[in-house]
C-alpha positions in Angstrom: -0.2 0.2 0.0 2.8 2.1 -0.2 2.8 4.7 -3.4 5.9 5.5 -6.0 6.3 8.4 -4.2 7.3 6.6 -1.0 10.9 6.4 0.5 13.1 3.0 2.2 11.3 1.9 5.5 14.4 1.3 6.2 15.2 5.0 6.5 12.9 5.4 9.6 13.2 1.6 10.9 16.7 2.1 12.4 17.1 5.7 13.1 17.1 6.9 16.7 15.2 10.2 16.6 17.9 12.7 16.5 19.6 11.0 13.5 15.6 11.0 12.0 16.0 14.6 11.4 19.3 14.5 9.4 18.1 11.4 7.5 14.5 13.2 6.1 16.8 16.1 5.2 19.2 14.1 3.5 16.3 12.6 0.7 14.4 10.3 2.5 11.1 12.3 2.6 9.9 15.6 1.0 8.6 16.9 4.3 10.5 20.2 5.8 10.6 20.5 9.3 9.0 17.3 10.4 9.3 16.8 14.0 10.3 13.9 15.3 9.2 11.5 18.7 9.4 8.1 19.6 7.4 5.3 21.1 7.8 4.5 24.9 6.4 0.7 24.1 5.3 -1.7 21.5 2.9 -4.2 21.4 3.6 -8.1 21.2 4.0 -9.0 17.3 0.2 -10.2 15.5 0.2 -13.8 15.1 0.7 -13.6 11.3 3.0 -12.9 9.1 3.2 -10.3 6.2 0.5 -7.6 6.0 -1.2 -8.1 9.0 -2.2 -6.0 11.1 -3.8 -3.0 10.6 -5.9 -0.6 13.1 -6.1 -0.3 17.0 -9.0 0.6 19.2 -8.4 2.3 22.8 -11.0 1.1 25.5 -10.4 3.2 28.8 -11.0 1.8 31.9 -12.3 4.7 34.2 -12.1 3.0 37.6 -8.3 1.9 36.9 -7.0 4.2 34.0 -3.5 1.8 34.4 -5.9 -1.4 33.2 -6.6 0.3 30.0 -6.1 -1.7 26.9 -5.2 -1.4 23.0 -7.5 -3.6 20.9 -5.9 -4.6 17.3 -6.8 -5.8 14.6 -5.4 -9.0 12.4 -6.6 -8.8 9.1 -5.3 -12.4 8.3 -7.2 -13.4 11.5 -8.9 -11.8 14.2 -8.9 -9.5 16.9 -5.8 -8.7 19.9 -6.1 -7.2 23.4 -2.9 -5.8 24.9 -2.1 -4.1 28.0 -0.7 -0.8 28.4 2.5 -2.3 28.6 2.0 -4.0 24.9 1.5 -7.5 26.4 -1.0 -9.4 24.1 -4.1 -10.7 27.0 -6.4 -12.0 24.7 -6.6 -13.7 20.8 -9.7 -14.2 19.1 -9.4 -15.7 15.6 -12.8 -14.4 14.4 -11.7 -13.8 10.9 -9.9 -11.1 9.0 -10.6 -7.6 10.9 -9.6 -4.5 9.0 -10.9 -1.7 11.1 -12.0 -1.5 14.8 -14.2 1.3 16.7 -15.2 1.4 19.9 -17.6 3.6 21.8 -18.9 3.8 25.6 -21.6 3.9 27.7 -24.0 2.2 24.8 -26.9 0.7 26.2 -27.4 -2.9 25.7 -30.0 -4.1 28.1 -30.7 -1.4 29.9 -26.9 -1.3 30.6 -24.6 0.5 29.4 -21.3 -1.1 28.1 -18.2 -0.3 26.2 -19.4 -1.3 22.5 -16.9 -2.4 20.2 -17.1 -3.1 16.2 -14.7 -4.8 13.7 -15.5 -5.1 10.2 -14.7 -8.8 9.2 -13.3 -9.5 5.8 -13.6 -12.6 5.4 -18.1 -13.4 5.9 -18.3 -9.3 5.2 -20.2 -8.6 8.0 -19.8 -6.4 10.9 -18.4 -7.8 14.4 -19.7 -6.5 16.9 -18.7 -7.3 20.9 -18.3 -5.5 24.2 -15.9 -5.0 26.8 -16.0 -7.1 30.2 -14.4 -4.5 32.8 -13.6 -7.3 34.8 -11.5 -9.4 32.5 -11.0 -6.6 30.2 -11.8 -9.1 27.0 -14.0 -8.6 24.6 -17.0 -10.7 24.5 -19.0 -11.5 21.3 -22.7 -10.5 20.8 -25.5 -11.7 18.6 -25.6 -9.2 15.9 -26.8 -8.7 12.7 -24.9 -6.0 10.1 -24.1 -7.0 7.2 -23.9 -4.1 4.3 -24.6 -4.8 1.0 -21.6 -3.6 -0.2 -17.9 -5.5 0.0 -16.8 -3.8 3.0 -13.3 -2.7 3.6 -13.1 0.1 6.0 -15.7 0.8 9.2 -15.5 3.0 12.0 -18.8 3.8 14.4 -20.6 7.6 15.3 -23.0 8.4 18.1 -25.3 11.3 17.7 -25.1 14.5 20.6 -28.3 15.3 19.3 -29.6 12.1 20.4 -27.4 9.1 21.6 -28.0 6.8 18.2 -25.3 4.9 17.4 -24.1 4.4 13.9 -21.7 2.2 12.2 -20.3 3.9 8.8 -18.8 1.2 6.0 -17.1 1.9 3.1 -15.4 -0.3 0.0 -12.6 -0.1 -2.4 -15.1 1.6 -5.1 -16.0 4.1 -2.4 -19.1 3.9 -1.7 -20.1 4.6 2.2 -23.2 2.7 3.5 -24.3 4.2 7.3 -25.9 1.9 9.4 -28.0 2.6 12.3 -27.4 -0.1 15.5 -30.5 -0.9 17.2 -30.5 -2.5 20.4 -32.7 -5.2 21.0 -32.6 -6.7 24.2 -29.2 -8.7 24.5 -28.1 -8.4 20.5 -27.9 -6.0 18.0 -29.7 -5.5 14.9 -29.0 -2.5 12.5 -30.6 -0.1 9.6 -29.3 1.4 6.7 -30.0 5.1 6.7 -27.6 6.6 4.0 -25.5 5.4 1.4 -23.2 8.1 -0.5 -19.9 7.6 -3.0 -16.8 9.3 -2.1 -15.2 8.5 -5.7 -12.6 5.7 -5.2 -10.6 3.6 -2.9 -11.5 4.4 0.9 -10.7 2.7 4.3 -9.4 5.0 7.2 -12.2 6.7 8.7 -13.6 8.5 12.1 -16.3 10.7 13.6 -16.4 13.4 15.6 -19.2 12.9 17.5 -19.2 16.1 19.6 -19.0 17.8 16.2 -21.5 15.6 14.1 -18.7 15.3 11.3 -17.1 12.2 9.5 -13.7 12.1 8.1 -13.2 9.6 5.5 -9.7 8.9 3.8 -10.0 9.0 -0.1 -6.9 6.8 0.0 -5.2 8.6 -3.3 -6.9 12.1 -3.4 -7.1 13.2 0.3 -9.2 13.7 3.6 -12.9 14.5 3.2 -15.0 16.2 5.8 -19.1 15.1 5.9 -22.1 15.5 8.4 -22.3 12.5 10.5 -25.9 12.4 11.0 -28.0 10.4 8.2 -29.7 13.5 6.7 -26.3 15.0 6.1 -26.1 13.8 2.0 -23.2 13.7 0.3 -22.1 17.4 0.5 -18.2 17.7 1.8 -15.3 19.7 2.2 -11.7 18.8 1.3 -9.8 19.0 4.3 -6.2 18.3 2.9 -5.3 16.8 -0.3 -1.8 14.6 -1.8 -0.3 16.4 -4.1 -0.2 20.3 -3.5 -1.3 19.4 0.1 0.2 18.1 2.9 -0.1 14.3 2.5 1.6 11.5 0.5 -0.5 8.9 -0.7 -2.0 6.5 1.2 -3.6 8.7 3.1 -4.3 5.5 5.8 -5.7 6.0 9.6 -7.8 8.9 11.3 -7.8 9.4 15.0 -9.3 12.4 17.0 -8.4 13.6 20.4 -8.9 16.2 22.8 -6.3 18.6 23.4 -5.6 22.5 23.9 -7.1 24.7 21.2 -10.4 22.1 21.2 -9.0 19.0 20.2 -7.0 17.4 16.9 -7.3 15.3 14.2 -4.6 12.8 13.2 -4.2 11.0 9.9 -1.5 8.6 9.0 -0.1 9.9 5.4 2.3 6.3 4.5 3.6 7.5 1.9 6.1 9.0 3.3 5.7 7.3 6.7 4.6 11.0 8.7 1.3 12.0 10.5 -0.3 14.9 10.2 -1.9 16.9 12.8 -5.0 19.4 12.2 -7.2 21.2 14.8 -10.5 19.6 15.4 -12.6 22.8 15.1 -11.5 24.8 12.0 -9.1 21.7 10.8 -6.2 24.1 9.9 -2.8 22.1 9.1 -0.5 22.4 12.8 2.2 20.1 11.4 3.4 16.8 11.2 5.6 14.0 12.8 7.8 11.3 12.4 8.4 8.1 14.6 11.7 7.2 15.4 13.6 4.5 17.0 14.6 4.6 20.3 16.7 2.9 22.7 13.2 0.2 23.4 11.6 0.4 20.3 12.5 0.8 16.7 11.0 3.5 14.3 7.8 3.2 12.8 6.9 3.2 9.0 3.8 2.7 6.5 1.2 3.2 9.0 -2.3 2.0 8.6 -4.6 2.4 11.4 -4.1 4.5 14.5 -6.0 5.7 17.6 -5.3 8.3 20.3 -6.9 9.4 23.7 -5.7 12.4 26.2 -7.1 10.7 29.5 -5.1 10.2 31.6 -3.4 5.6 32.0 -1.4 6.0 34.8 2.0 6.3 35.6 3.0 5.2 31.7 0.9 7.5 29.9 -0.3 10.2 32.3 -1.2 13.1 29.2 -3.0 10.2 27.4 -1.4 8.3 24.3 -1.4 7.5 20.7 -1.1 4.0 19.0 -0.1 3.8 16.0 0.7 0.3 13.9 4.1 -0.4 12.3 4.1 -1.6 8.7 7.5 -2.7 9.3 8.6 -4.3 12.5 12.2 -5.2 13.2 12.8 -8.6 14.4 9.2 -9.5 13.8 5.2 -9.9 12.2 3.7 -6.5 12.6 2.7 -4.6 15.4 1.7 -1.3 17.5 3.5 1.2 18.7 2.3 3.5 22.2 3.7 6.9 21.7 3.0 9.5 24.9 0.3 12.2 23.3 2.4 15.0 25.2 5.3 14.3 22.7 3.4 15.5 19.7 4.4 18.6 18.1 0.3 19.9 19.5 -0.1 23.7 19.3 
């Protein structure tokens, strides 16, 4: 999934943070003034070799944030759950999971649960789970969400107006479907409420529950902002683009996080192994950064999915965390890298 504009992954994987800036200036990337951060931890590699790891989601344990977890997709086999040290505590071989998302406090059977959705490309449906807060494990829920399109990417949205929960599903031909999740006792049904066309291949998406927005990465073109409510239609605004913009195709993972100045949108610019930051409110570009190597972790290249939280997660990540997929993990299968949120050039 790397374009001809990309630079070798070795430019990032083995370079410490200080050396990375010099390498980038020497021609490994067209980006200038690129900030560099390092990961504080990394997860156990995904069980399958090759291009397998894809997208993470962060579950925050509000009662004891140190017990928070990372849920990561294995697009060749299932879902993995990791603790904040990166150790795998669960693996579900449930199919080729591509993207994963989570919303806390969704009512199921009259009780609030942390709801997890993942696009299962083996069965072409959206798998639905809840997090068991006692064990931190995922528990599969009976559900019926089978898109009419071939599923590729997916993400969740909860309306601030009426608390209804939706899943957006997109396909390689650019079609997007919006499905409303309907709790029926201890299970979920789903209803198709909207369909629109982005244009060409999409995958990464993220919805802003507070502002009612949906961001979608059209991989070769740019990041689009749509309304997230079912009646929003196909009206859209271009946030940033490849070519004359600040992104290098493919445009992959998208995430939102709270923070100064209203919070941020974070995008994976996969073609040059960098990440772009935008203000959450007006989507003004803030800057870009890369993740270099440290004494405890190799650097990161060719990221697919990512997620972020500004919640304090205890001593390891007191100000929040960014989790990114690493497309070329040194010495093993692909995995996920964990970066302190305060290390990012947020301003």
